[in-house]
C-alpha positions in Angstrom: 0.0 0.0 0.0 1.4 3.3 -1.0 2.2 6.1 1.5 0.8 9.6 1.1 2.1 12.8 2.7 0.0 15.3 4.6 -2.2 17.7 2.6 -0.3 20.7 1.2 3.2 19.2 1.7 5.6 19.0 -1.3 7.0 15.6 -1.7 10.5 15.3 -0.4 11.9 14.2 -3.7 11.1 17.6 -5.5 14.0 20.0 -6.4 14.6 23.0 -4.0 13.4 26.5 -5.0 17.0 28.0 -4.7 18.3 25.7 -7.3 15.6 26.8 -9.7 16.5 30.4 -9.3 20.2 29.7 -10.0 19.3 27.9 -13.2 17.2 30.8 -14.3 20.0 33.3 -13.8 22.5 31.2 -15.8 20.0 30.9 -18.6 19.4 34.7 -18.8 23.2 35.3 -18.6 23.7 33.0 -21.5 21.2 34.8 -23.6 22.8 38.2 -22.8 26.2 36.8 -23.7 25.0 35.4 -27.0 23.3 38.8 -27.7 26.6 40.7 -27.1 28.7 38.3 -29.2 26.4 38.8 -32.2 26.5 42.6 -32.0 28.8 44.6 -34.3 32.3 45.5 -32.8 31.5 49.2 -32.3 28.2 48.5 -30.5 29.9 46.0 -28.3 32.6 48.6 -27.2 29.9 51.2 -26.4 27.8 48.8 -24.5 30.8 47.5 -22.5 32.1 51.0 -21.7 28.7 52.1 -20.6 28.3 49.2 -18.3 31.8 49.2 -16.7 32.5 53.0 -16.3 31.4 54.7 -13.1 31.2 58.6 -13.5 32.6 60.4 -10.6 31.7 64.1 -10.5 34.6 66.5 -9.8 33.5 69.5 -7.8 34.8 72.9 -8.9 38.3 73.5 -7.5 39.0 69.8 -7.1 40.4 69.4 -10.6 43.7 67.5 -10.4 46.5 70.1 -10.6 44.0 72.9 -10.0 46.3 75.1 -8.0 48.7 76.7 -10.4 50.1 79.3 -7.9 50.0 79.7 -4.2 51.9 82.6 -2.4 51.8 84.5 0.8 52.8 88.1 -0.1 52.2 89.7 3.3 52.1 93.5 3.4 52.5 95.6 0.2 52.6 99.4 0.4 53.0 102.1 -2.2 53.7 105.7 -1.0 51.9 108.3 -3.1 54.7 110.8 -2.6 58.3 110.5 -3.9 59.6 113.4 -1.8 59.1 114.2 1.9 59.9 117.5 3.6 60.7 117.5 7.4 60.5 121.1 8.6 62.6 122.0 11.7 61.8 125.2 13.8 64.2 128.1 13.8 66.5 128.6 16.8 69.4 130.6 18.2 72.8 129.4 19.2 75.1 131.6 21.2 78.0 131.7 23.7 77.9 134.7 26.0 80.8 136.1 28.0 80.3 138.1 31.2 82.3 139.1 34.2 81.0 137.0 37.1 81.8 136.6 40.8 82.5 132.9 41.2 83.1 132.9 45.0 82.5 135.5 47.7 83.4 135.3 51.4 82.7 138.2 53.8 85.7 137.6 56.0 88.7 135.2 56.5 90.6 135.1 59.8 93.9 133.2 60.3 96.3 133.1 63.2 99.5 131.6 64.4 100.5 131.8 68.1 101.8 129.6 71.0 99.6 126.6 70.9 97.3 128.0 68.2 97.4 127.4 64.4 94.3 128.6 62.7 94.0 128.3 58.9 91.2 128.8 56.5 90.2 126.9 53.3 87.9 127.8 50.5 86.5 125.4 47.8 85.6 126.6 44.3 84.0 124.4 41.6 84.1 125.5 38.0 81.4 124.3 35.5 81.7 126.9 32.7 84.5 128.0 30.4 86.3 130.9 32.1 89.2 133.3 31.5 90.9 136.1 33.3 90.3 134.7 36.8 91.4 136.9 39.8 91.5 136.6 43.6 90.9 139.9 45.5 90.6 140.9 49.1 91.2 143.7 51.6 93.1 143.6 54.9 91.3 144.9 57.9 94.2 144.2 60.4 97.2 142.0 60.4 100.7 141.2 61.8 103.3 139.1 59.9 103.2 137.7 56.4 100.1 136.3 54.6 100.5 132.9 52.8 98.0 131.7 50.2 98.1 128.3 48.4 96.0 127.1 45.5 95.7 123.3 44.9 98.9 122.7 47.0 100.8 125.3 45.0 102.1 128.5 46.4 100.1 131.5 45.1 101.2 134.3 47.4 103.5 135.0 50.3 104.2 138.4 51.7 102.9 141.2 53.9 99.9 143.1 52.9 99.0 146.3 54.7 95.5 147.0 53.5 95.1 146.3 49.8 96.9 144.5 47.0 96.4 144.1 43.3 94.1 141.1 42.5 96.0 137.9 42.1 95.8 136.1 38.7 94.6 132.5 38.9 94.9 129.3 36.8 91.8 127.5 37.9 90.8 123.8 37.5 87.4 122.2 37.7 87.9 121.7 41.4 89.9 124.3 43.4 91.1 124.5 47.0 92.4 127.8 48.4 94.3 127.7 51.8 94.9 130.9 53.8 97.4 131.0 56.6 100.1 133.2 58.2 103.7 132.5 59.3 104.4 131.0 62.7 105.8 133.3 65.5 109.5 133.0 66.3 110.4 130.8 69.3 111.9 133.7 71.1 108.6 135.6 71.0 106.3 133.1 72.8 103.7 135.6 73.9 103.1 137.2 70.5 101.0 136.2 67.5 100.7 136.6 63.7 97.3 137.0 62.2 95.4 138.3 59.2 91.8 139.6 59.2 90.7 139.6 55.6 87.5 141.1 54.3 85.6 140.9 51.0 87.5 137.9 49.7 86.3 137.0 46.2 87.2 135.2 43.0 86.0 136.8 39.8 86.4 135.7 36.1 85.0 136.2 32.6 82.6 133.3 32.1 81.6 132.0 28.8 78.0 130.7 29.3 77.7 127.4 27.4 74.1 126.4 28.1 72.9 127.9 24.7 75.8 126.8 22.5 74.0 123.5 21.6 70.5 122.7 20.3 68.9 119.4 19.7 66.2 119.0 17.1 64.2 115.8 16.4 62.2 114.5 13.5 60.4 111.3 12.5 61.0 109.2 9.4 58.3 106.6 8.7 59.2 103.0 8.2 58.0 102.9 4.6 59.9 106.1 3.9 63.1 104.7 5.4 62.9 101.5 3.5 62.7 103.3 0.1 65.2 106.1 0.7 67.4 107.0 -2.2 68.8 110.4 -1.1 68.4 113.0 1.6 69.7 116.5 2.3 69.7 119.2 5.0 69.4 122.9 4.1 69.2 126.0 6.3 69.9 129.7 6.4 72.5 131.2 8.9 72.4 134.7 10.2 75.6 135.6 12.1 78.6 137.9 12.1 81.6 136.0 10.5 84.1 138.1 12.6 82.5 136.9 15.9 81.7 133.3 15.2 83.6 130.0 15.1 82.8 126.6 13.6 79.3 125.3 13.6 79.2 121.5 14.0 76.2 119.4 13.0 75.6 115.8 14.2 73.0 113.5 12.8 72.2 110.6 15.1 75.7 111.1 16.7 77.4 111.0 13.3 79.3 114.2 12.3 77.6 115.7 9.3 79.4 119.0 9.0 81.9 121.3 10.8 82.8 124.7 9.4 82.6 128.4 9.9 79.2 129.1 8.3 78.7 131.6 5.4 76.9 134.2 7.4 73.9 135.5 5.6 73.8 132.6 3.2 72.0 129.3 2.7 73.8 126.1 3.5 73.0 122.6 2.2 74.5 119.2 3.1 73.9 115.8 1.5 73.0 113.0 3.9 73.9 109.3 3.5 70.4 107.6 3.6 72.0 104.9 5.8 72.5 107.5 8.6 68.7 108.0 8.9 66.7 105.7 11.1 63.1 104.5 10.8 61.4 106.4 13.6 63.0 109.1 15.7 66.1 110.9 14.4 68.2 113.6 16.1 70.0 116.6 14.7 72.4 118.3 17.2 74.0 121.7 16.4 77.0 122.9 18.4 78.5 126.4 18.2 82.1 127.0 18.9 81.7 130.7 19.7 79.5 133.7 18.8 75.9 134.1 18.1 73.9 132.3 15.3 70.3 132.3 14.1 69.4 129.2 12.1 66.3 129.6 10.1 64.4 127.8 7.3 65.7 124.4 8.3 64.5 121.6 6.0 65.4 118.0 5.8 64.2 116.5 2.5 64.1 112.9 1.5 63.7 111.4 -1.9 62.5 107.9 -2.4 63.2 105.2 -5.0 60.4 103.6 -6.9 59.3 100.5 -5.0 59.9 97.1 -6.6 57.0 94.7 -6.1 57.5 91.0 -6.3 56.5 89.1 -9.4 54.9 85.6 -9.1 55.4 83.1 -11.9 53.3 80.1 -12.8 52.8 77.7 -15.8 49.8 76.9 -17.8 50.8 73.8 -19.8 49.3 73.0 -23.2 46.6 70.7 -21.9 45.4 73.2 -19.3 45.6 76.1 -21.8 43.6 74.1 -24.5 40.9 73.3 -22.0 40.7 77.0 -20.9 40.4 78.0 -24.6 37.6 75.5 -25.3 35.7 76.5 -22.1 36.1 73.2 -20.4 37.7 74.8 -17.3 37.9 78.2 -15.6 41.1 79.9 -14.4 40.7 82.5 -11.6 42.9 84.7 -9.4 41.9 84.4 -5.7 43.2 86.9 -3.0 42.6 86.6 0.7 43.1 89.8 2.8 43.2 90.6 6.4 39.6 91.4 7.2 40.2 95.1 8.3 37.1 96.5 6.5 39.4 99.1 4.8 39.2 99.9 1.1 41.8 98.0 -0.9 42.9 99.3 -4.3 45.6 98.1 -6.6 46.6 97.4 -10.2 46.9 93.7 -11.1 49.4 93.1 -13.8 48.8 89.7 -15.5 51.3 89.1 -18.3 51.1 92.2 -20.5 47.6 93.2 -19.3 46.4 95.3 -16.4 43.2 95.2 -14.4 42.0 97.1 -11.4 41.3 95.7 -7.9 39.0 97.8 -5.7 37.2 96.1 -2.8 36.5 96.2 1.0 35.9 92.5 1.2 38.3 90.0 2.8 38.2 87.8 -0.3 38.6 88.8 -3.9 38.3 86.5 -7.0 38.5 87.3 -10.7 38.3 85.1 -13.8 41.6 85.4 -15.7 41.0 83.2 -18.8 41.5 86.0 -21.2 44.8 87.1 -19.5 46.6 83.7 -19.7 49.0 82.4 -22.3 50.3 79.0 -22.9 53.5 78.3 -20.9 55.0 80.8 -18.5 52.7 83.4 -16.9 53.3 86.1 -14.2 51.3 88.2 -11.8 52.3 91.4 -10.0 50.2 93.3 -7.5 51.0 97.0 -7.5 49.2 98.5 -4.5 47.6 102.0 -4.3 46.8 101.5 -0.6 48.5 99.3 2.0 47.5 95.7 1.4 47.8 93.0 3.9 47.6 89.8 1.8 47.3 86.5 3.6 47.2 84.4 0.4 47.3 84.7 -3.4 46.3 81.8 -5.6 45.7 81.0 -9.3 43.1 78.2 -9.4 41.4 76.0 -12.0 37.9 74.6 -11.7 35.4 72.8 -14.0 32.6 74.6 -15.6 30.7 71.3 -15.6 31.6 68.5 -13.2 31.1 65.8 -15.9 33.5 67.5 -18.2 36.4 67.1 -15.7 35.7 63.4 -15.1 
């Protein structure tokens, strides 16, 4: 008697469903292969390329070799003026001579007796230039000889009754006067020698030096200093040639000139640009003697034309051909410090010029029409100070699929 399975069950001997599917796939693949084999060669190639190539879109700026130039120029400046005038105020220089009392003492008393030796010293300091120095005094009462020493050298020894001619002096910067009288003889033990001097004073003709020098300052900007090509100092001198000596001029401690000026005439001196500093500069005028009026002082600087860097890059034949057929774009991209200031410049790209004028931190310009095949250059000639973080020449695709 035969066995029957349960209702709805597939007999165990039937083929599995997975095997049927595999057979179906192989059959379809076989038909496709036969179809391709019987196609013409050209159609086969197109079909195979279409099936096996995956298109990857290239976003703008991601083109291989897209950065032709990348530089960091920093700060570029162009001064609008080629000459700068630094005016200096007029001033007087003079040395003045006058008769002056250098030291005055109302009275000096000295004495020598048994058991007593009384001397008197007087100190005098000299700061100015002097001539014709004299020591004078009167004698109120005395006995014996008066002795005076100056800086340990004998100046005077003798008896003075009441008045003597002033004594000529050779003074130093520091001076010590010593007044004394002679000792009494041993055989006169109960006597004494003494001098009672009045109105003791030292006088001289003093040359006042506080106005023989003048210091004037002026400022040279850093950009001006960096571009200096020449400089000069001019002035007018009013003086009496018979009364004056040399006038020395120092620029930042370097001797610029030293001569007796042509009184009533203009003077002019050339300056080595290397002697000028960026920032503060000092002019010092020193008079030897006499009186001078220096007027119309002018320090003039002349600048050389600034040289701005040139940046080179190459557009090879492939790149240039794709620019010409509008497959890719070329652009100049400049990133500035975001200072909100107006930025103006002339852009020189090969033999052509174009203007930059923006307040933005980023600037971009298509330069397809400026480029040539092979070597190219760019120069930025600023009209205002430009703080450039980055300058690039970039390529990008007009259509992503055209750069695949």
